[in-house]
C-alpha positions in Angstrom: 0.0 0.0 0.0 2.8 2.4 0.8 4.4 2.0 -2.7 1.1 2.5 -4.5 0.3 5.5 -2.4 3.7 7.1 -3.1 3.4 6.3 -6.8 -0.1 7.9 -6.9 1.2 10.9 -5.1 4.2 11.3 -7.4 2.1 11.0 -10.5 -0.6 13.3 -9.2 1.9 16.0 -8.2 3.8 15.8 -11.4 0.7 15.7 -13.6 -1.2 18.5 -12.0 1.9 20.5 -11.4 2.8 20.4 -15.1 -0.7 21.3 -16.0 -0.9 24.3 -13.7 2.5 25.5 -14.9 1.3 25.3 -18.5 -2.2 26.7 -17.8 -0.8 29.6 -15.7 1.0 31.0 -18.7 -2.1 31.0 -20.9 -5.0 33.4 -21.0 -7.8 33.4 -19.8 -6.9 32.7 -16.2 -8.9 30.4 -14.1 -10.2 31.4 -10.7 -7.8 30.7 -7.7 -10.2 28.1 -6.4 -9.7 25.9 -9.5 -5.9 25.9 -9.0 -6.5 25.1 -5.3 -8.8 22.3 -6.2 -6.2 20.8 -8.7 -3.7 20.9 -5.8 -6.0 18.8 -3.7 -6.8 16.5 -6.6 -3.0 15.9 -6.9 -2.8 14.1 -3.6 -6.4 12.8 -3.2 -5.8 9.3 -4.7 -2.5 9.0 -2.7 -4.2 9.9 0.5 -7.2 7.6 -0.2 -4.9 4.6 -0.8 -3.0 5.3 2.5 -6.3 5.9 4.3 -7.8 2.6 3.1 -4.6 0.9 4.0 -4.8 2.2 7.5 -8.5 1.2 7.8 -7.6 -2.3 6.5 -5.1 -2.8 9.4 -7.9 -2.6 11.9 -8.5 -0.9 15.2 -6.4 -3.5 17.1 -3.2 -2.6 15.2 -3.6 1.1 14.6 -4.6 3.5 17.5 -8.1 5.0 17.0 -6.5 8.5 17.2 -4.5 7.8 14.1 -7.5 6.4 12.3 -9.5 9.5 13.2 -6.6 11.8 12.3 -6.2 10.4 8.8 -9.9 11.1 8.2 -10.3 14.5 9.9 -7.0 16.1 8.7 -8.1 16.5 5.1 -11.3 18.2 6.1 -9.4 20.6 8.4 -6.8 21.2 5.7 -9.5 22.0 3.2 -11.2 24.4 5.5 -8.0 26.2 6.5 -6.6 26.5 3.0 -9.9 27.5 1.5 -10.0 30.4 4.0 -6.4 31.4 3.0 -7.4 31.2 -0.7 -10.4 33.4 -0.2 -8.4 35.9 1.8 -5.7 36.1 -0.9 -8.2 36.4 -3.7 -10.0 39.3 -1.9 -6.8 41.1 -1.1 -6.5 42.0 -4.8 -2.9 40.9 -5.0 -1.9 39.1 -8.2 -0.4 35.8 -7.3 0.8 33.0 -9.5 -1.5 30.1 -10.0 1.1 27.7 -8.6 0.6 29.5 -5.2 -3.0 28.4 -5.0 -2.1 24.9 -6.3 0.5 24.6 -3.5 -2.3 25.6 -1.0 -4.4 22.7 -2.3 -1.5 20.3 -1.9 -1.0 21.6 1.6 -4.6 20.7 2.4 -4.0 17.0 2.0 -0.3 16.7 2.7 -0.5 16.3 6.5 -3.3 13.6 6.2 -1.3 11.7 3.6 1.8 11.9 5.8 -0.1 10.5 8.8 -1.4 7.7 6.7 1.9 6.8 5.3 3.5 7.0 8.8 0.9 4.6 10.2 1.4 2.2 7.4 5.2 2.3 7.7 5.2 1.8 11.4 3.0 -1.2 10.9 5.3 -2.5 8.2 8.3 -2.2 10.4 6.6 -3.9 13.4 5.2 -6.8 11.3 
């Protein structure tokens, strides 16, 4: 599960990152929320694979706090980064699309990290 999750994350980051870099140089520009959403989409599959891997281990192997953390962290990340995106958009500053894409990546990165950490600790102990 760890390898599949890392591969999905690498492909997602490279694919959407290249797309954002290319789309950012063209006109017309998308709204910041679209770039933010692409950032979240970059890691969604990777997080989902890690999350399902953690769930498959069962509550006897993984502490309930870790299981809850891997499911709550994406929601908190989305709420926090959405607030930042709205604030930056309303400030009127012209920021590059990659900035908003990175905020989307940051929304799921902690949850993905917790999932991978839980899987790797289980891998080492078993």
